[in-house]
C-alpha positions as CSV (number, residue, x, y, z in Angstrom):
1,M,-25.1,-278.0,-161.0
2,I,-24.9,-276.1,-164.3
3,D,-27.5,-273.3,-164.8
4,A,-28.0,-273.5,-168.7
5,K,-28.9,-269.8,-168.8
6,R,-25.4,-268.8,-167.8
7,H,-23.7,-270.6,-170.7
8,V,-23.6,-270.5,-174.4
9,P,-25.0,-273.6,-175.9
10,L,-22.6,-275.9,-177.7
11,G,-22.9,-275.7,-181.4
12,S,-21.6,-277.7,-184.4
13,R,-19.3,-275.1,-186.0
14,A,-16.1,-276.3,-187.7
15,W,-12.9,-275.1,-186.0
16,D,-11.7,-271.8,-187.3
17,S,-8.2,-270.9,-186.0
18,A,-8.5,-267.3,-187.2
19,A,-11.8,-266.8,-185.4
20,A,-10.4,-268.3,-182.2
21,Q,-7.3,-266.1,-182.5
22,T,-9.6,-263.0,-182.9
23,A,-11.6,-264.0,-179.9
24,I,-8.5,-264.4,-177.8
25,D,-7.1,-261.1,-178.9
26,D,-10.5,-259.4,-178.2
27,I,-10.6,-260.9,-174.8
28,V,-7.0,-259.7,-173.9
29,E,-7.6,-256.3,-175.4
30,D,-10.8,-256.0,-173.3
31,A,-9.1,-257.1,-170.2
32,H,-6.3,-254.5,-170.6
33,A,-8.8,-251.8,-171.5
34,R,-10.8,-252.4,-168.2
35,L,-7.8,-252.5,-166.0
36,D,-7.7,-250.0,-163.2
37,E,-4.3,-249.9,-161.7
38,A,-5.7,-249.0,-158.3
39,R,-8.7,-251.4,-158.3
40,F,-7.7,-253.9,-160.9
41,W,-10.8,-255.3,-162.7
42,P,-14.5,-255.0,-162.1
43,A,-16.3,-258.2,-160.8
44,H,-18.1,-260.2,-163.5
45,P,-21.8,-259.6,-163.2
46,Q,-22.5,-263.4,-163.0
47,D,-20.1,-263.9,-160.1
48,E,-22.6,-263.5,-157.4
49,G,-21.1,-261.9,-154.3
50,A,-17.8,-260.8,-156.0
51,E,-16.7,-257.3,-155.5
52,D,-14.8,-255.1,-157.9
53,G,-11.0,-255.2,-157.1
54,D,-11.0,-258.8,-156.0
55,T,-7.5,-260.2,-155.9
56,S,-8.0,-263.9,-155.9
57,L,-6.9,-266.4,-158.4
58,Y,-10.3,-267.9,-158.8
59,M,-12.2,-264.7,-159.8
60,G,-9.9,-261.8,-159.3
61,A,-6.8,-260.0,-160.4
62,A,-4.2,-262.8,-159.6
63,G,-6.1,-265.0,-162.1
64,V,-6.4,-262.4,-164.7
65,I,-2.7,-261.3,-164.4
66,W,-1.7,-265.0,-164.4
67,A,-3.8,-265.7,-167.6
68,L,-2.7,-262.5,-169.4
69,D,0.9,-263.2,-168.7
70,H,0.6,-266.9,-169.8
71,L,-1.0,-265.8,-173.1
72,A,1.8,-263.3,-173.7
73,R,4.6,-265.8,-172.7
74,T,3.2,-268.6,-174.9
75,R,2.6,-266.1,-177.8
76,A,-1.0,-267.0,-177.9
77,T,-1.7,-263.4,-178.5
78,P,0.6,-260.7,-180.0
79,Q,-0.4,-258.2,-177.4
80,R,2.3,-257.5,-174.9
81,H,1.4,-255.2,-172.0
82,N,3.6,-254.8,-169.0
83,L,1.9,-256.0,-165.9
84,V,5.0,-255.9,-163.7
85,S,4.0,-252.6,-162.1
86,L,0.9,-254.2,-160.7
87,R,2.8,-256.8,-158.5
88,H,3.3,-254.9,-155.3
89,R,-0.2,-253.4,-155.4
90,L,-1.6,-256.8,-156.0
91,V,0.0,-258.3,-152.9
92,E,-0.9,-255.3,-150.8
93,A,-4.5,-255.4,-151.9
94,A,-4.7,-259.1,-151.2
95,R,-3.4,-258.7,-147.7
96,Q,-6.0,-255.9,-147.1
97,Q,-8.7,-258.1,-148.3
98,R,-7.5,-260.9,-146.0
99,A,-7.7,-258.6,-143.1
100,S,-11.4,-257.8,-143.7
101,P,-13.7,-259.3,-141.0
102,G,-15.6,-262.4,-142.1
103,D,-13.6,-262.6,-145.4
104,Y,-13.0,-266.1,-146.7
105,G,-9.3,-264.9,-147.2
106,L,-8.8,-265.6,-143.4
107,H,-8.8,-269.3,-144.6
108,G,-6.0,-268.8,-147.3
109,S,-5.5,-271.3,-150.1
110,L,-4.3,-271.5,-153.6
111,H,-7.2,-269.6,-154.8
112,F,-7.6,-266.9,-152.1
113,D,-5.6,-264.8,-149.7
114,D,-2.2,-263.4,-150.5
115,F,-0.6,-266.6,-151.8
116,P,-2.0,-266.4,-155.4
117,A,-1.0,-262.7,-155.5
118,L,2.5,-263.7,-154.5
119,L,2.6,-266.4,-157.1
120,A,1.4,-264.0,-159.8
121,S,3.9,-261.4,-158.7
122,M,6.7,-264.0,-158.7
123,R,5.7,-265.0,-162.2
124,L,5.8,-261.3,-163.4
125,L,9.2,-260.5,-161.8
126,P,11.1,-263.1,-159.6
127,E,12.5,-261.5,-156.5
128,T,14.0,-263.0,-153.4
129,A,11.6,-261.2,-151.1
130,T,8.7,-262.6,-153.0
131,A,10.1,-266.0,-152.9
132,D,10.7,-265.7,-149.1
133,A,7.1,-264.6,-148.6
134,I,5.8,-267.6,-150.6
135,H,8.0,-269.9,-148.6
């Protein structure tokens, strides 16, 4: 089930909150640096079959946006980038991906289809139209 080559082996290092904070900040900074507002983020090379611009919660833009917003809201990172401008494009792109022939998005769920895009959009900026679409 787990391919050991795809994971960093566990070590016995002592907890270092400063190192953890630096790692979180580096990850957030890297995510923002790689953002393309038209195509979102590139696929991770180890996510076999994933394409750049994926909108899903599981391995795409909805999940990245949700995570970045959560880290900012909980003050887990001092970096505050405005992601609100992505919300309409995210939903539009998710609906386009859903319409692709043979796409798993035709079987929408919490992880795929336009539902996670709508949830991420609602989290960024609550609007009646988004709430109606979720409903």
